[in-house]
C-alpha positions as a Markdown table, in Angstrom:
| # | Residue | x | y | z |
|---|---|---|---|---|
| 1 | Met | 0.3 | -8.7 | -8.6 |
| 2 | Trp | -2.0 | -7.0 | -9.9 |
| 3 | Ala | -2.6 | -7.8 | -14.0 |
| 4 | Asp | -5.5 | -9.5 | -13.2 |
| 5 | Leu | -7.5 | -6.7 | -11.4 |
| 6 | Leu | -6.1 | -3.5 | -13.7 |
| 7 | Lys | -7.7 | -5.3 | -16.5 |
| 8 | His | -11.1 | -4.5 | -15.1 |
| 9 | Leu | -10.4 | -0.9 | -12.9 |
| 10 | Pro | -9.7 | 1.1 | -16.3 |
| 11 | Thr | -13.5 | 0.8 | -17.6 |
| 12 | Ile | -14.4 | 1.6 | -14.1 |
| 13 | Thr | -12.2 | 4.7 | -13.6 |
| 14 | Asp | -8.7 | 6.5 | -13.8 |
| 15 | Val | -6.5 | 4.3 | -12.5 |
| 16 | Tyr | -2.4 | 5.3 | -10.9 |
| 17 | Ala | -0.4 | 2.0 | -10.4 |
| 18 | Ile | 2.6 | 3.1 | -7.9 |
| 19 | Asp | 5.8 | 1.0 | -7.1 |
| 20 | Leu | 6.6 | 1.3 | -4.1 |
| 21 | Leu | 10.2 | 3.2 | -2.6 |
| 22 | Gly | 12.1 | 1.0 | -1.1 |
| 23 | Glu | 10.6 | -2.4 | -3.0 |
| 24 | Pro | 11.6 | -3.9 | -6.7 |
| 25 | Gly | 10.2 | -2.1 | -9.5 |
| 26 | Met | 10.1 | 1.5 | -11.0 |
| 27 | Ser | 9.8 | 4.2 | -8.7 |
| 28 | Val | 12.9 | 6.0 | -7.9 |
| 29 | Gln | 14.3 | 6.7 | -4.3 |
| 30 | Thr | 16.1 | 10.6 | -4.8 |
| 31 | Glu | 16.1 | 11.4 | -0.7 |
| 32 | Pro | 16.3 | 8.6 | 2.3 |
| 33 | Ile | 13.4 | 7.5 | 4.0 |
| 34 | Ser | 14.0 | 7.3 | 8.3 |
| 35 | Ser | 10.4 | 7.4 | 9.0 |
| 36 | Asp | 7.0 | 6.5 | 8.8 |
| 37 | Glu | 5.8 | 10.4 | 7.7 |
| 38 | Asp | 9.2 | 10.3 | 5.5 |
| 39 | Lys | 6.6 | 7.5 | 3.4 |
| 40 | Ala | 3.5 | 9.4 | 3.8 |
| 41 | Ala | 5.4 | 12.7 | 2.7 |
| 42 | Trp | 6.6 | 10.7 | -0.9 |
| 43 | Leu | 3.2 | 9.2 | -1.5 |
| 44 | Asp | 1.6 | 12.9 | -0.8 |
| 45 | Gln | 3.7 | 14.0 | -3.1 |
| 46 | Thr | 3.4 | 11.9 | -5.7 |
| 47 | Leu | 0.3 | 12.6 | -6.1 |
| 48 | Ala | 0.0 | 16.0 | -5.7 |
| 49 | Ala | 1.7 | 15.3 | -9.3 |
| 50 | Leu | -0.8 | 13.8 | -10.6 |
| 51 | Pro | -4.4 | 15.8 | -12.0 |
| 52 | Glu | -6.8 | 14.9 | -9.9 |
| 53 | Gln | -7.7 | 16.6 | -6.7 |
| 54 | Arg | -8.8 | 13.6 | -4.6 |
| 55 | Phe | -8.0 | 10.0 | -4.9 |
| 56 | Asn | -9.4 | 6.4 | -3.0 |
| 57 | Leu | -6.9 | 4.2 | -2.2 |
| 58 | Leu | -6.6 | 0.6 | -3.0 |
| 59 | Gly | -2.9 | -1.3 | -1.3 |
| 60 | Leu | -2.5 | -4.8 | -0.9 |
| 61 | Ser | 0.3 | -6.4 | 2.2 |
| 62 | Ile | 2.5 | -3.5 | 1.9 |
| 63 | Gly | 0.6 | -1.3 | 0.1 |
| 64 | Gly | -2.3 | -1.5 | 2.6 |
| 65 | Trp | -0.4 | -0.6 | 5.0 |
| 66 | Thr | 1.4 | 2.4 | 2.9 |
| 67 | Ala | -1.9 | 3.5 | 2.3 |
| 68 | Met | -3.1 | 4.1 | 5.5 |
| 69 | Asn | 0.1 | 4.9 | 6.7 |
| 70 | Leu | -1.2 | 8.3 | 3.9 |
| 71 | Ala | -4.5 | 8.4 | 5.0 |
| 72 | Val | -3.8 | 8.6 | 8.7 |
| 73 | Arg | -0.9 | 11.4 | 8.2 |
| 74 | Arg | -2.4 | 13.0 | 5.3 |
| 75 | Pro | -5.8 | 12.6 | 4.7 |
| 76 | Asp | -6.4 | 15.9 | 2.2 |
| 77 | Arg | -5.8 | 13.7 | -1.0 |
| 78 | Ile | -8.1 | 11.2 | 0.3 |
| 79 | Ala | -10.9 | 10.1 | -0.2 |
| 80 | Thr | -11.6 | 6.1 | 1.1 |
| 81 | Val | -8.8 | 4.4 | 1.9 |
| 82 | Thr | -9.1 | 0.2 | 0.8 |
| 83 | Thr | -6.7 | -2.6 | 2.6 |
| 84 | Leu | -6.8 | -5.8 | 1.3 |
| 85 | Asp | -4.4 | -8.0 | 4.1 |
| 86 | Ala | -2.4 | -4.8 | 5.2 |
| 87 | Val | 0.1 | -5.7 | 7.5 |
| 88 | Asn | 0.9 | -4.0 | 10.4 |
| 89 | Val | -2.6 | -2.1 | 10.4 |
| 90 | Tyr | -5.1 | -4.9 | 11.9 |
| 91 | Asp | -2.2 | -7.0 | 13.1 |
| 92 | Gly | 1.4 | -7.8 | 12.8 |
| 93 | Ile | 2.8 | -8.9 | 10.1 |
| 94 | Pro | 2.2 | -13.0 | 8.7 |
| 95 | Leu | 4.7 | -15.4 | 8.8 |
| 96 | Gly | 4.5 | -16.1 | 5.1 |
| 97 | Lys | 3.9 | -19.5 | 3.5 |
| 98 | Pro | 5.9 | -21.6 | 0.6 |
| 99 | Val | 4.1 | -21.2 | -2.2 |
| 100 | Glu | 5.4 | -23.2 | -5.8 |
| 101 | Arg | 4.7 | -22.9 | -9.3 |
| 102 | Val | 2.7 | -19.8 | -8.9 |
| 103 | Pro | 4.0 | -17.3 | -12.1 |
| 104 | Val | 3.3 | -14.0 | -9.5 |
| 105 | Ala | 5.3 | -15.6 | -6.5 |
| 106 | Asp | 8.3 | -16.7 | -9.1 |
| 107 | Met | 8.3 | -12.7 | -10.0 |
| 108 | Ile | 8.4 | -11.5 | -6.5 |
| 109 | Glu | 10.9 | -14.0 | -5.1 |
| 110 | Ala | 12.8 | -12.8 | -8.5 |
| 111 | Gly | 12.9 | -9.3 | -7.5 |
| 112 | Met | 13.3 | -9.6 | -3.8 |
| 113 | Lys | 16.2 | -12.3 | -4.3 |
| 114 | Asn | 19.5 | -9.9 | -5.0 |
| 115 | Tyr | 17.2 | -7.1 | -3.0 |
| 116 | Thr | 17.8 | -5.1 | 0.0 |
| 117 | Leu | 15.7 | -3.5 | 1.5 |
| 118 | Arg | 16.3 | -0.1 | 3.3 |
| 119 | Gln | 14.0 | 1.8 | 4.9 |
| 120 | Pro | 13.1 | 1.1 | 8.4 |
| 121 | Gln | 9.9 | -1.4 | 9.2 |
| 122 | Pro | 6.8 | -0.3 | 8.8 |
| 123 | Arg | 5.0 | 0.8 | 12.5 |
| 124 | Arg | 1.4 | -0.4 | 13.7 |
| 125 | Ile | -1.5 | 1.4 | 13.0 |
| 126 | Thr | -3.0 | 2.5 | 16.3 |
| 127 | Glu | -6.2 | 1.7 | 17.3 |
| 128 | Glu | -6.8 | 5.6 | 17.7 |
| 129 | Gln | -5.4 | 6.2 | 14.3 |
| 130 | Leu | -7.5 | 4.0 | 13.0 |
| 131 | Thr | -10.8 | 5.1 | 14.7 |
| 132 | Ala | -9.5 | 9.2 | 14.0 |
| 133 | Leu | -9.8 | 8.7 | 9.9 |
| 134 | Pro | -11.9 | 11.5 | 8.4 |
| 135 | Met | -12.8 | 9.1 | 5.5 |
| 136 | Pro | -14.3 | 5.8 | 4.5 |
| 137 | Ala | -12.0 | 2.6 | 5.1 |
| 138 | Pro | -13.0 | -0.8 | 4.3 |
| 139 | Ala | -10.7 | -3.9 | 4.8 |
| 140 | Arg | -10.1 | -7.5 | 3.5 |
| 141 | Ile | -8.4 | -9.1 | 5.8 |
| 142 | Ala | -8.8 | -12.8 | 5.3 |
| 143 | Pro | -10.7 | -15.1 | 3.0 |
| 144 | Gly | -14.9 | -14.5 | 3.1 |
| 145 | Leu | -13.9 | -11.3 | 5.7 |
| 146 | Cys | -14.7 | -7.5 | 5.3 |
| 147 | Val | -14.3 | -4.8 | 7.9 |
| 148 | Ala | -16.2 | -1.2 | 7.0 |
């Protein structure tokens, strides 16, 4: 999903692309995840293992929720958090639209076809949590609309 964008980002800064636990990818879950706090703890531990002290997080869809979930629960390592069409942050989970003949969509569909998600559904980030964020949190939530 990030292939086109990732080729440009390393010219700006170091980039770490992290596969989410519970999703098809390279991350391996070794402990049960039963809450949003568990998800924040996992990402916080992942960032703690990297050489930087603070991070600019960028997340799309459920990755946007994951980034924001960390920001509202464990903000110490987060310099900024940017979300792109994040689910359960500013609105609920939208219904998907059928997509045909798009290679990235085909790849996602192939990854999810025989994959069973074994985590609880993410809870909606509240307005109070968003208001209390100590860092900048720009969000793109629709084409042409940017919220800072």
